[in-house]
C-alpha positions, 0 to 999 in steps of 0.5 A: 500500500503506497505511503500517504502523500504529505499534505502541502500545508504540513510542509515546513523548512527551517534551515537555509541550507535545505537543498530545496532552498538552494534550488530556489536560489539557483532559479535566479539564473536564466539557464536554471529557469530554462532547464527546470521550465519554471520561474519565480514570482515574489510578492503578494500583488504579483502572486495574486495577479498570476493566480487571477490570470489562471496560473497554477503554481507548483509551490508557494513559500510562505513566511508568516513573520513577513506576510501581511494580514491579507496573504491568507487568501493568496495561500488558500487559492494556491492550495486550491490550485494544487500547489505545495505550500511550504512554511519557512522561517524569516531567515530562510525567506530572506535567502530565497527573496530577490527583492528589498522589503519582502512580504513573505510570499514567493511562488514557483510557477511554470515557465512563461510561454513565448511562442509566437504561434500561441498568440491570438489576435482580434481583427484590429489589434494593437501590438507592441514589439520591443527590439533588442531591449536589454534591461528587465526593468524596462521590459517589465514597466512596458508590460504594466502599461500594455496591460493598462492600455489593453494591448493584445500582445507584447513581443520581444525581438532578439530578446536579451532577457527572458520573460521569466526573469524575476526582475521582469516579473517584479517590474511588471507587477505580475502583468507578464501573466495577464498580457500575452507575450511572445519572442523570436528573432527579428526575421521571425517577428517580422514574418509573424507581423506580415502574416497577420497584416499588421502595419509597423509603426517605428518609434525613432527620434529621426522621424519626420512625422509626430506620433500625433500625426500618424494613424494608429488605428487598425491592425498596428504593431508599435515598435520600440528599440533599446535606449542607446542604439534605438531601432535596428536598421531592419526595423526602420527599413520595414516600417510602414511609418516612422514617428517621433515624440515631440521633445522641447527640452535639452534631453534628446531621448526618453526612457524606452518604457516612457516612450512606449507608454506615450505612443501606446496611449496615443493609439488608445486615444485615437481608437477611443475617438474612432469608437465614439 
């Protein structure tokens, strides 16, 4: 007769030297995440949003000494989804935490799928393409705005980081689970955009047209590049229109997440005006 499975709520780890804790710390590295096909989500708001998006965690690590009073509902939902809930001490949680001011919740969730073929669009989609972005924080901030603006997909072309990078998850406040994401090489992404009939709007400070003068309605892919290098030549050459944000100060550029936000919301403004 097989041994009775230990209830998830009965699991507890008190030693930072526990092998399971060492495995968690290793998941901060991309190679370890890819080999294990999982990623980390830390923080009550981020874990709650992932759960609301339908994510089924493999495990949830919980420190009562650090958790807020409303953490119980998140723990209960994780249990309902079949996750192992492991209680840990403050010392243990501080070892597995990757952020300042931890709130006692960290989940291990399945890797975020980034296959372009999995993305589904409506008849008049607004898509954002990030070409060669390097900083996870910028990618995460862009996801937060994309979620708020109702963007149908965010795609990373020639991605330097992966969607499961804990800093992407943190900066996105968990919206990496609510916004469909994809990734591919420049050639793959360009072919995908063409196959779905999306016009490419390239953001570049050298453009003649202001973003407010461009038509951002209909099937559109807004494309932004890395702050230092900007959009690669392939994207500028394939763009249907190039746009710039009006600049009146001495700075010649904006943070890429700020630029993306301005253009996304100009597209939202135009679409709302057209729908009225």
